[in-house]
C-alpha positions as a printed Julia matrix, in Angstrom:
721×3 Matrix{Float64}:
 17.07  -16.6   -101.67
 19.72  -15.33   -99.33
 22.95  -17.05   -97.54
 21.73  -18.08   -94.0
 24.39  -19.2    -91.1
 21.99  -22.37   -89.21
 24.55  -21.85   -86.55
 23.16  -21.34   -82.53
 25.46  -19.78   -81.03
 24.13  -10.78   -60.47
 23.23   -2.86   -51.77
 23.75   -3.08   -48.88
 27.31   -3.35   -47.46
 27.93   -5.99   -45.13
 30.58   -6.12   -42.95
 32.7    -9.77   -42.95
 33.58  -12.08   -40.28
 35.76  -10.49   -38.0
 36.56   -9.54   -34.89
 33.89   -6.92   -33.46
 33.4    -4.56   -30.83
 32.95   -6.47   -27.71
 33.22   -4.05   -24.94
 32.64   -4.75   -21.23
 29.12   -2.73   -21.3
 27.88   -4.82   -23.95
 28.62   -8.0    -22.44
 27.52   -7.11   -18.84
 23.91   -5.71   -20.25
 22.95   -9.37   -21.31
 22.14  -11.89   -18.03
 24.52  -14.34   -17.25
 22.9   -18.03   -17.0
 22.97  -20.08   -14.7
 25.61  -22.2    -14.93
 24.07  -25.48   -12.42
 21.5   -26.95   -15.01
 22.56  -27.87   -18.11
 21.71  -29.59   -21.02
 23.93  -31.6    -23.49
 24.76  -30.96   -26.52
 24.46  -34.4    -28.4
 26.81  -35.47   -31.13
 29.99  -33.14   -30.04
 32.17  -35.83   -29.18
 34.36  -36.98   -32.35
 34.26  -41.08   -33.21
 38.26  -41.18   -33.32
 37.58  -40.88   -29.13
 36.16  -44.63   -29.62
 38.87  -45.93   -31.05
 41.92  -44.38   -29.6
 43.96  -45.02   -26.5
 43.8   -42.51   -24.12
 47.59  -40.84   -23.23
 46.53  -38.34   -20.58
 45.3   -35.08   -19.47
 45.6   -32.07   -21.7
 47.53  -29.34   -19.89
 44.86  -27.11   -17.56
 46.98  -24.02   -19.45
 47.3   -24.75   -22.42
 44.96  -22.27   -25.02
 41.3   -24.07   -26.58
 40.01  -21.69   -29.26
 35.93  -22.66   -29.72
 33.25  -21.98   -32.24
 30.11  -21.48   -30.38
 27.2   -22.11   -33.24
 23.76  -20.7    -32.89
 20.88  -21.97   -34.01
 18.69  -20.02   -36.83
 15.17  -19.04   -36.24
 11.78  -19.92   -37.97
 13.37  -22.9    -39.89
 10.02  -23.77   -41.08
  9.62  -20.7    -43.2
 13.44  -20.68   -44.03
 12.57  -24.62   -45.57
  9.58  -22.65   -47.14
 11.57  -19.85   -48.86
 13.99  -22.09   -49.79
 11.34  -23.97   -52.12
  9.78  -21.31   -53.36
 12.75  -19.08   -54.53
 13.98  -22.21   -56.61
 10.56  -22.91   -58.34
  9.44  -20.97   -61.4
  6.01  -19.96   -60.93
  5.8   -18.67   -57.31
  6.04  -15.06   -56.44
  9.63  -15.34   -54.54
 10.95  -17.25   -57.49
 14.64  -15.65   -58.07
 14.52  -13.41   -55.55
 17.02  -14.01   -53.26
 17.88  -12.18   -49.91
 20.98  -10.02   -49.08
 23.0   -10.98   -46.01
 21.06   -8.51   -43.79
 17.43   -9.65   -45.23
 18.63  -13.4    -44.0
 20.09  -12.55   -40.89
 16.46  -10.28   -39.81
 14.46  -13.37   -40.95
 16.31  -16.14   -39.83
 19.64  -15.64   -37.92
 20.6   -15.57   -34.42
 19.14  -12.64   -32.79
 21.3    -9.68   -31.04
 19.92  -10.74   -27.79
 21.17  -14.46   -28.36
 24.6   -13.92   -29.7
 24.58  -11.16   -25.83
 23.23  -13.99   -23.96
 26.15  -16.59   -25.55
 28.7   -13.95   -24.67
 27.79  -13.11   -21.66
 27.92  -16.4    -20.38
 31.69  -17.33   -22.16
 32.83  -13.92   -20.6
 31.8   -14.99   -17.05
 33.31  -18.15   -17.53
 36.54  -16.83   -18.02
 36.83  -17.36   -22.1
 37.95  -14.43   -24.16
 35.53  -13.71   -27.11
 37.31  -13.07   -30.43
 34.93  -12.55   -32.74
 31.4   -12.81   -34.08
 30.52  -13.66   -37.27
 28.86  -10.86   -39.85
 25.52  -13.2    -40.08
 25.59  -13.97   -36.19
 25.67  -17.32   -36.3
 29.27  -18.55   -34.87
 30.66  -17.17   -31.54
 34.53  -17.46   -31.41
 36.49  -17.47   -27.78
 39.58  -18.6    -26.74
 40.53  -19.99   -23.1
 42.53  -22.03   -20.86
 41.81  -26.16   -21.13
 40.46  -25.61   -17.5
 38.24  -22.81   -18.09
 36.86  -24.47   -21.48
 36.32  -27.73   -19.61
 34.17  -25.55   -17.16
 32.38  -23.65   -19.91
 30.84  -26.94   -21.39
 31.31  -29.55   -18.37
 33.65  -31.38   -20.36
 36.97  -32.92   -19.6
 39.87  -33.08   -21.78
 42.49  -36.0    -22.67
 45.0   -36.14   -25.07
 45.02  -39.44   -27.61
 46.92  -41.64   -29.95
 44.86  -43.03   -32.83
 45.87  -46.55   -34.2
 44.38  -46.2    -37.58
 46.44  -42.89   -38.2
 50.01  -44.25   -36.91
 48.92  -43.23   -33.75
 48.45  -39.75   -34.56
 48.52  -37.56   -31.36
 45.26  -35.16   -30.86
 43.17  -34.01   -27.96
 39.6   -34.18   -27.57
 36.48  -33.72   -25.48
 35.89  -37.46   -23.46
 32.32  -36.88   -23.33
 29.13  -34.61   -25.0
 29.41  -30.89   -24.08
 26.99  -29.22   -22.34
 25.19  -25.32   -21.8
 23.64  -23.92   -19.52
 19.59  -24.99   -19.95
 18.91  -21.2    -20.29
 21.09  -21.78   -23.85
 19.61  -24.54   -25.0
 17.56  -23.0    -27.5
 20.32  -20.88   -28.68
 23.34  -22.75   -29.22
 23.61  -25.35   -31.72
 27.07  -27.0    -31.11
 30.34  -26.52   -29.65
 33.39  -27.1    -31.98
 37.03  -26.97   -31.54
 36.5   -29.31   -28.44
 39.03  -31.88   -30.77
 41.99  -31.3    -33.18
 41.14  -34.92   -34.78
 39.24  -34.31   -38.02
 41.04  -32.07   -40.78
 39.64  -32.24   -44.14
 42.12  -33.65   -47.36
 42.45  -32.98   -50.79
 40.17  -35.11   -53.21
 43.29  -35.32   -55.84
 43.83  -38.47   -57.58
 47.3   -38.63   -59.16
 48.69  -41.29   -61.8
 51.18  -43.7    -60.97
 54.89  -42.1    -60.47
 53.56  -38.91   -61.37
 56.47  -36.15   -62.07
 56.57  -33.02   -63.11
 57.15  -32.56   -66.99
 58.65  -29.73   -69.38
 55.25  -29.23   -70.68
 51.8   -30.52   -70.69
 49.98  -33.93   -71.08
 46.79  -35.03   -70.4
 43.23  -32.47   -70.82
 43.54  -29.23   -71.56
 40.81  -26.55   -71.62
 40.18  -27.17   -75.28
 39.68  -31.09   -74.57
 37.07  -30.68   -71.84
 35.35  -27.71   -72.59
 35.05  -29.41   -76.17
 34.08  -32.88   -74.86
 31.22  -31.69   -72.7
 30.32  -28.33   -74.66
 31.41  -26.0    -72.33
 32.74  -24.1    -75.07
 29.49  -23.82   -76.78
 27.86  -22.12   -74.43
 28.83  -18.42   -75.91
 30.14  -17.19   -72.68
 33.54  -16.99   -71.2
 31.84  -15.94   -66.96
 32.4   -12.53   -67.56
 30.44  -10.97   -64.25
 30.57  -14.14   -62.21
 32.96  -14.64   -59.3
 33.34  -18.23   -57.8
 34.85  -18.81   -54.16
 37.47  -21.63   -53.86
 37.47  -23.16   -50.52
 40.63  -23.9    -49.32
 42.92  -25.22   -46.95
 46.28  -24.48   -47.98
 47.61  -21.5    -50.3
 49.32  -21.19   -54.43
 51.7   -19.69   -56.04
 50.32  -16.88   -58.62
 52.99  -17.23   -60.78
 51.7   -21.21   -61.31
 48.42  -19.79   -62.56
 50.01  -17.82   -64.71
 51.87  -19.95   -66.72
 48.92  -22.18   -67.1
 47.04  -18.89   -68.35
 50.23  -18.26   -70.42
 50.54  -22.29   -72.14
 47.05  -21.83   -73.34
 46.62  -18.7    -73.94
 44.11  -17.75   -71.04
 43.31  -14.28   -69.99
 40.96  -13.16   -67.17
 41.03  -11.1    -63.8
 44.06  -12.19   -61.45
 42.98  -14.56   -58.58
 43.16  -13.23   -55.19
 43.18  -14.22   -51.57
 40.61  -13.66   -48.63
 42.12  -15.0    -45.31
 39.68  -16.54   -42.54
 40.46  -16.51   -38.82
 44.47  -14.91   -40.28
 45.34  -17.63   -42.23
 47.01  -16.99   -45.62
 49.19  -19.77   -46.78
 50.45  -18.54   -50.02
 54.01  -17.38   -48.88
 54.55  -20.71   -47.86
 52.24  -23.38   -49.5
 51.67  -26.72   -48.01
 50.77  -30.18   -49.36
 47.95  -29.08   -50.55
 48.94  -26.53   -52.93
 48.36  -28.73   -55.64
 44.69  -29.11   -54.65
 44.28  -24.94   -54.65
 45.9   -24.7    -57.94
 43.94  -27.49   -59.59
 40.82  -26.22   -58.79
 41.99  -22.7    -60.03
 43.46  -23.43   -63.27
 40.21  -25.82   -64.03
 37.88  -22.93   -63.33
 40.12  -20.81   -65.37
 40.24  -23.09   -67.8
 36.06  -22.98   -67.82
 35.34  -19.52   -67.09
 38.6   -17.44   -68.14
 36.75  -14.39   -67.27
 35.38  -15.69   -64.02
 36.56  -13.23   -60.67
 38.55  -15.86   -58.53
 38.61  -15.45   -54.54
 40.32  -18.0    -53.0
 39.18  -18.04   -49.33
 42.12  -19.92   -47.28
 41.12  -21.41   -43.71
 43.06  -22.93   -40.94
 42.16  -26.43   -41.28
 40.29  -26.96   -38.42
 36.2   -27.76   -37.25
 36.52  -23.93   -36.05
 38.24  -22.87   -39.62
 35.54  -24.48   -41.55
 32.48  -23.14   -39.75
 34.07  -19.87   -40.14
 35.14  -20.55   -43.72
 31.29  -21.03   -44.53
 30.2   -17.79   -42.05
 32.18  -15.36   -43.84
 31.8   -16.68   -47.33
 28.1   -15.72   -47.32
 28.07  -12.26   -44.89
 30.56  -11.37   -47.7
 28.23  -12.12   -50.37
 30.98  -11.34   -53.09
 30.24  -14.85   -54.78
 27.68  -16.95   -57.03
 29.54  -19.98   -56.71
 31.79  -22.02   -54.32
 33.67  -24.49   -55.77
 35.07  -27.33   -52.93
 37.69  -30.28   -53.38
 38.15  -30.86   -49.74
 36.18  -33.25   -47.29
 36.33  -35.31   -44.7
 33.9   -38.11   -44.49
 30.9   -38.28   -42.35
 31.28  -40.55   -39.69
 34.67  -39.11   -38.74
 33.21  -35.8    -38.18
 31.36  -34.34   -35.37
 27.44  -34.25   -36.62
 27.86  -30.78   -34.49
 29.99  -29.03   -37.11
 28.71  -30.54   -39.93
 25.27  -29.09   -38.66
 27.13  -26.03   -38.32
 28.32  -25.72   -41.62
 25.1   -26.83   -42.95
 23.86  -23.59   -41.53
 25.27  -21.04   -43.69
 24.92  -23.23   -46.73
 21.08  -22.57   -46.12
 22.43  -19.36   -46.08
 24.42  -19.26   -49.46
 20.82  -21.19   -50.75
 18.48  -18.12   -49.71
 20.89  -15.93   -51.12
 21.52  -17.64   -55.25
 24.66  -19.02   -54.45
 25.69  -22.51   -55.95
 27.95  -24.85   -54.28
 30.04  -27.92   -55.87
 31.9   -30.36   -53.56
 33.91  -33.23   -54.74
 32.09  -36.32   -53.75
 35.61  -38.19   -52.58
 37.87  -40.24   -54.22
 37.61  -43.72   -51.83
 34.33  -44.77   -53.29
 31.27  -46.07   -51.31
 34.26  -46.43   -48.15
 35.06  -42.52   -47.82
 36.81  -43.23   -44.53
 39.15  -45.92   -46.16
 42.11  -43.61   -45.22
 40.72  -42.09   -41.55
 39.66  -43.21   -38.32
 36.75  -45.31   -38.98
 38.53  -47.47   -41.74
 37.74  -49.08   -45.37
 35.05  -51.69   -44.49
 32.72  -48.54   -43.81
 29.79  -47.44   -46.0
 30.17  -43.46   -46.09
 30.21  -40.6    -47.97
 32.15  -37.08   -48.32
 31.16  -33.87   -46.51
 30.37  -31.44   -47.32
 29.01  -32.83   -50.56
 26.73  -34.9    -48.58
 24.85  -31.28   -47.43
 21.62  -30.99   -49.37
 22.76  -27.78   -50.48
 25.62  -28.82   -52.32
 25.72  -30.5    -55.5
 27.73  -33.64   -54.74
 30.17  -34.13   -57.82
 31.39  -38.08   -58.74
 33.81  -38.69   -61.35
 34.09  -40.45   -64.56
 36.81  -41.87   -67.29
 36.23  -39.79   -70.25
 36.9   -40.69   -73.57
 37.27  -37.77   -76.61
 37.42  -38.19   -80.36
 40.04  -35.19   -80.28
 37.93  -32.51   -78.84
 34.89  -34.37   -79.19
 32.99  -36.49   -77.04
 32.91  -40.05   -77.94
 32.21  -42.1    -74.25
 32.5   -42.55   -70.62
 32.4   -45.02   -67.87
 32.7   -44.81   -64.23
 35.97  -43.81   -61.95
 36.1   -47.04   -59.87
 36.78  -44.86   -56.64
 34.45  -42.16   -57.16
 32.88  -41.26   -54.39
 28.85  -42.33   -53.53
 26.66  -43.9    -51.42
 24.18  -42.83   -48.91
 24.46  -40.14   -45.56
 23.94  -41.06   -42.03
 23.9   -37.66   -41.32
 21.22  -35.57   -43.69
 17.73  -37.07   -44.77
 16.93  -37.48   -48.3
 15.72  -34.04   -49.54
 12.25  -33.14   -51.39
 13.51  -32.54   -54.43
 15.51  -35.72   -54.58
 13.31  -38.22   -56.53
 13.75  -39.55   -60.1
 14.73  -43.22   -61.8
 16.55  -45.14   -59.28
 16.08  -42.86   -56.49
 15.19  -44.82   -52.99
 15.84  -45.35   -49.19
 15.09  -42.0    -47.17
 18.55  -40.64   -46.46
 20.21  -38.54   -48.69
 22.1   -40.33   -51.41
 25.31  -38.51   -53.47
 26.48  -37.8    -56.14
 24.0   -35.57   -57.44
 26.14  -35.35   -61.12
 29.95  -36.06   -62.11
 32.31  -35.16   -64.54
 35.73  -36.63   -65.47
 37.95  -37.58   -62.65
 40.08  -40.57   -63.12
 43.56  -39.8    -63.03
 44.27  -42.38   -66.27
 42.35  -39.82   -67.94
 43.2   -36.38   -65.74
 44.17  -32.69   -66.55
 47.02  -31.01   -67.17
 47.98  -28.9    -64.21
 51.21  -26.51   -63.48
 51.7   -26.86   -59.62
 54.87  -27.42   -57.54
 56.89  -31.13   -57.61
 58.79  -32.58   -55.47
 61.59  -30.67   -56.52
 60.74  -27.69   -58.49
 56.92  -26.72   -59.95
 56.39  -28.05   -63.52
 53.23  -29.85   -65.58
 51.61  -32.96   -64.03
 48.59  -34.78   -64.74
 45.72  -34.96   -61.74
 42.6   -35.99   -61.5
 39.67  -36.6    -58.29
 36.87  -35.06   -58.09
 38.99  -32.81   -56.97
 38.56  -31.56   -60.7
 35.23  -32.57   -61.32
 33.87  -30.14   -59.09
 35.65  -26.61   -59.92
 35.02  -27.7    -63.79
 31.12  -27.76   -62.9
 31.82  -24.69   -60.84
 33.07  -22.93   -63.82
 29.98  -24.14   -65.74
 27.66  -22.47   -63.25
 29.62  -19.04   -64.0
 28.9   -19.67   -67.38
 25.74  -20.01   -66.97
 25.38  -17.12   -64.84
 26.43  -14.73   -67.18
 24.06  -16.25   -69.7
 21.22  -15.5    -67.24
 21.67  -12.1    -66.55
 21.96  -11.69   -70.48
 18.49  -13.29   -70.57
 17.12  -11.21   -67.53
 17.32  -14.59   -66.16
 17.89  -15.47   -61.98
 21.46  -17.05   -61.36
 21.63  -20.76   -60.76
 21.52  -20.14   -57.33
 20.42  -23.67   -54.91
 21.35  -26.38   -58.16
 19.68  -29.62   -57.16
 16.23  -28.48   -57.19
 16.34  -27.51   -60.93
 19.12  -30.5    -61.54
 16.74  -33.12   -60.61
 13.75  -31.05   -62.83
 16.08  -31.32   -65.78
 17.19  -34.89   -64.81
 13.09  -36.21   -64.74
 12.14  -34.31   -67.81
 12.19  -34.86   -71.56
 15.41  -32.9    -71.55
 17.42  -35.31   -69.9
 19.04  -36.92   -73.27
 20.14  -33.4    -74.51
 21.44  -32.08   -71.02
 23.39  -34.72   -69.44
 25.44  -37.98   -70.3
 24.38  -40.98   -68.9
 26.85  -42.74   -67.4
 25.96  -46.21   -67.59
 29.22  -48.62   -67.38
 31.17  -49.59   -64.03
 31.0   -49.53   -60.34
 32.67  -48.31   -56.75
 32.85  -50.72   -54.56
 29.55  -50.8    -53.43
 27.37  -49.69   -56.17
 26.94  -49.65   -60.04
 26.01  -47.08   -62.7
 22.44  -47.76   -64.19
 20.54  -46.3    -66.26
 18.98  -42.91   -64.91
 20.38  -42.23   -61.47
 23.08  -44.16   -59.58
 25.28  -43.4    -56.8
 28.78  -43.46   -58.55
 28.08  -41.1    -61.2
 24.7   -39.2    -60.74
 22.67  -38.33   -63.12
 25.93  -38.16   -65.52
 28.03  -35.8    -66.85
 27.36  -32.06   -68.42
 25.83  -31.38   -72.27
 26.73  -27.88   -70.99
 24.8   -25.93   -74.41
 21.85  -28.53   -74.01
 21.8   -28.03   -70.09
 21.85  -24.76   -69.82
 19.3   -24.32   -72.3
 17.07  -26.68   -69.89
 18.02  -25.03   -66.9
 17.12  -21.29   -68.51
 14.0   -23.0    -69.4
 12.79  -24.25   -66.63
 13.53  -20.81   -64.76
 10.41  -19.93   -66.5
  8.2   -16.41   -65.41
  7.17  -15.2    -61.83
  3.64  -14.93   -61.66
  2.07  -11.35   -61.66
  2.67   -9.15   -58.72
 -0.87   -8.29   -57.06
 -0.46   -4.95   -56.83
  1.34   -1.89   -57.41
  3.64   -1.6    -61.25
  7.22   -1.34   -61.0
  8.49    0.08   -64.36
 10.85   -2.14   -66.5
 11.49   -4.14   -69.31
 10.23   -8.22   -68.58
 12.06  -10.16   -71.79
 14.57  -12.62   -71.63
 17.68  -11.91   -73.67
 15.74   -9.17   -75.7
 18.64   -8.5    -78.48
 19.28  -11.92   -78.75
 23.12  -11.48   -77.73
 23.95  -14.41   -75.57
 24.16  -16.08   -79.09
 21.62  -19.06   -78.33
 17.92  -18.34   -78.0
 17.12  -18.78   -74.55
 14.82  -17.85   -72.59
 13.01  -17.87   -76.58
 11.84  -21.25   -77.45
 12.53  -20.61   -81.97
 12.8   -23.13   -84.47
 15.94  -24.22   -86.0
 18.42  -21.26   -87.37
 16.3   -18.48   -86.36
 18.89  -16.87   -83.87
 21.94  -15.68   -86.28
 24.79  -13.45   -86.38
 25.89  -13.81   -90.29
 26.85  -10.87   -92.07
 24.16  -11.85   -94.93
 21.32  -10.13   -92.96
 22.71   -6.87   -90.53
 21.35   -6.96   -86.77
 19.76   -4.01   -85.87
 22.5    -3.55   -82.72
 25.32   -5.91   -81.61
 26.03   -9.27   -83.72
 22.63  -11.32   -83.14
 19.09  -10.98   -83.92
 16.58  -13.18   -85.12
 16.33  -13.78   -88.72
 13.06  -15.9    -89.73
 12.18  -17.2    -93.37
 14.27  -16.12   -96.15
 14.79  -19.87   -98.03
 12.39  -18.89  -101.11
 10.47  -22.14  -100.37
  7.68  -22.99   -98.25
  8.83  -22.8    -94.81
  7.37  -21.65   -91.41
  9.35  -20.15   -88.53
  8.83  -19.66   -85.38
 10.05  -17.1    -82.22
  7.95  -17.12   -78.77
  8.84  -16.38   -75.09
  6.64  -16.72   -72.19
  6.43  -13.95   -69.76
  4.58  -12.08   -66.91
  2.88   -8.61   -67.35
  1.79   -7.27   -63.97
 -1.31   -6.16   -62.93
 -2.11   -2.88   -63.29
  0.48   -2.07   -65.86
  0.76   -0.18   -69.01
  2.49   -2.79   -71.43
  3.73   -2.25   -74.59
  5.51   -4.61   -76.91
  8.37   -3.06   -79.02
 10.41   -4.58   -81.53
 12.52   -3.76   -84.71
 11.8    -5.17   -88.03
 13.37   -5.17   -91.32
 11.09   -7.22   -94.23
 13.57   -7.82   -97.1
 11.96   -9.84   -99.92
 12.68  -10.5   -103.56
  8.36  -10.3   -104.01
  6.83   -7.51  -106.63
  3.43   -6.17  -106.42
  0.56   -5.76  -104.07
 -0.08   -9.73  -103.44
  1.01  -10.64   -99.34
  2.32  -13.73  -100.19
  4.5   -14.44   -97.43
  3.68  -13.38   -94.07
  4.39  -12.84   -89.94
  2.12  -12.97   -87.64
  2.16  -11.65   -83.66
  0.37  -13.41   -81.45
 -0.48  -13.19   -77.66
 -1.86  -16.27   -75.99
 -3.0   -17.67   -79.41
 -4.49  -14.35   -80.72
 -3.13  -12.41   -83.36
 -2.26   -8.92   -82.35
 -0.71   -8.19   -85.51
  0.18   -9.12   -88.84
  3.4    -7.65   -91.64
  3.93   -9.17   -94.85
  6.59   -8.75   -98.06
  4.46   -5.66   -98.45
  6.02   -3.94   -95.3
  9.25   -4.74   -97.5
 11.87   -1.75   -96.19
 15.42   -0.82   -96.79
 16.26   -0.94   -93.32
 15.39   -1.2    -89.86
 11.8    -0.12   -88.75
 10.27   -0.14   -85.22
  6.99   -1.33   -84.23
  4.9    -1.11   -81.43
  1.77   -2.89   -79.89
  0.24   -2.36   -76.81
 -0.67   -5.29   -74.72
 -2.04   -3.5    -71.68
 -5.06   -5.67   -71.84
 -2.86   -8.56   -70.96
 -2.0    -7.02   -67.24
 -2.13   -9.2    -64.88
 -1.6   -12.09   -66.86
  1.16  -14.6    -67.83
  1.12  -14.27   -71.73
  3.11  -16.14   -74.67
  4.29  -13.43   -77.2
  5.0   -15.33   -80.54
  6.21  -14.46   -83.69
  5.13  -16.75   -86.88
  6.37  -16.4    -90.29
  4.95  -18.3    -92.95
  6.87  -18.5    -96.7
  5.44  -19.75   -99.76
  6.56  -22.06  -102.23
  8.96  -18.76  -104.18
 10.65  -15.89  -103.93
 12.04  -15.58  -100.72
 11.03  -13.24   -97.93
 13.13  -12.51   -95.0
 11.41  -11.26   -91.24
 14.53   -9.95   -88.96
 13.61   -8.59   -85.78
 16.25   -7.6    -83.24
 16.1    -5.35   -80.08
 12.83   -6.77   -78.91
 11.17   -5.05   -75.47
  8.18   -5.52   -73.67
  8.45   -2.43   -71.11
  5.97   -1.74   -68.3
  5.07    1.69   -66.69
């Protein structure tokens, strides 16, 4: 008997959001809508107007910049596609769209853009840019021109609930010509009241230190088993959604302290914003986001998108990220409470989030640090039950907060952080996938999941202090969102290696796992603690969602829900169909195996790489299995190939120990100790008879009571042509 190790160890170039050619000839080609018959655009007035004191008129010559958002097309078909692309077993599962494909099928048409541009130009506004996905037309003009174009009056106000802060806003709803009512979704930029704030929380009297305290990467990676995925984020790209800047030297200090290395962080400017030369009060947020992602997925590429902290800036950032199509994950740690944000702006951002889902981009958003009263520090006040946007978007995974206890680097226990954001949206209806224990009502609830956020159990972060840079302890759901974004980067690396789609829109898959038998091995169900209005419960709750990650178990469950695509009905595209064919991800998925089969020990060499499937070899009665389900397209020639090494202590001419290869339960090949060899031998089996079917390919090794036989399999392939 040999010693055995039982360890189991995502093209078309698209232009980014930028100024486009706005020639006079093009604008004149579209008819100018009749501005006399108008239709109001609801929910384009900031709620702060009702609670603030009018001070006077905005000067007529003041320049105002506006973002005119255009409606998506074919929205019923879009909803159907988003459901299908994330559902295993559908023909469209995992077949995500490019930005060009999305715009062609669902985006505004060029004629729509030209019509809006012609109207704005005729009203004396200057069209500055059109987003690459054609969803946003940006324009500037004098207050008087803007007011005339949108039938508004712009006034100055003071907000008594924010220290009499001055702002400007339209007094009543904006309107557009009736001819544009079917094209224009909303107008943003008519007020400058709403700003996005960070979701950072710090311990009392937090000051910079010379050495780190709080959780470092080893602590949170170990507690949540992120270090058990056998991945480092290589090949994944994460967008950090920011309204401030960072110092690269602070990030490299963090890396050096914890022995991390990876691609240098780079900045992507939105609307000309770039805060890096002189970061503001939000610097700690940006550096927190980057350092946590680095700690989880050190080799992932990070792109810091920096935008002006305005409604228009947020809308343009969302449009640019999806049009750039450079990332598979977006981490968001800034937000505003829903009642203080115009619905028109939220809808515009959410439309780009729909595009993100169609393109396979995962989005994780902090749920807020003011419990179930997200407007506590803003206009609506602490008496209003409210949730945070963008976390409330159905296309975002809202991330709540906990207090994590560990034993060394091992998970010990967890309770809810008392000011973790959560509750019920007033903007978005409950999505079809939001089901399960304790999920009630007709509106979207948040959060969906959570992780450590209590500053009392916070994270070691190197950032700017009041006088100089140093180590600080940060918490907040701002830390939880990038931790989960790092998990998605790790997952996407593993999915690629297993020939599986990227994670994409997370929630439909997450809720499937949470409502399955895999729940207990995928997520820690947090059942103690509360925020102001909600208490934790067994299963889902509006404080911690479904709970916190057991990363390796969750990754395996998600890979399992990846399923296989039904066979196409016509044609055959040559390719290899098996996921993780050489077992090099260090885990079994998407194979299903008995314990200890996927192995990288030196006792039995792999055919290539380091990992293989080592079945049996115990010298006692034992059965091992390795199986995977896969769809074989109709009309294809299909061949299963694999390398097999049979190493045995048996002698003589009797087949004592056997390996059976079956397809859908039917044996198609058998091997035994009589097939022993000094090295690997390639085996092939014709599976063309199964074309047009989804099949389960299964190896079963059965060893008798004495004298070991090892059946070692590597470099499998199910090729079709």
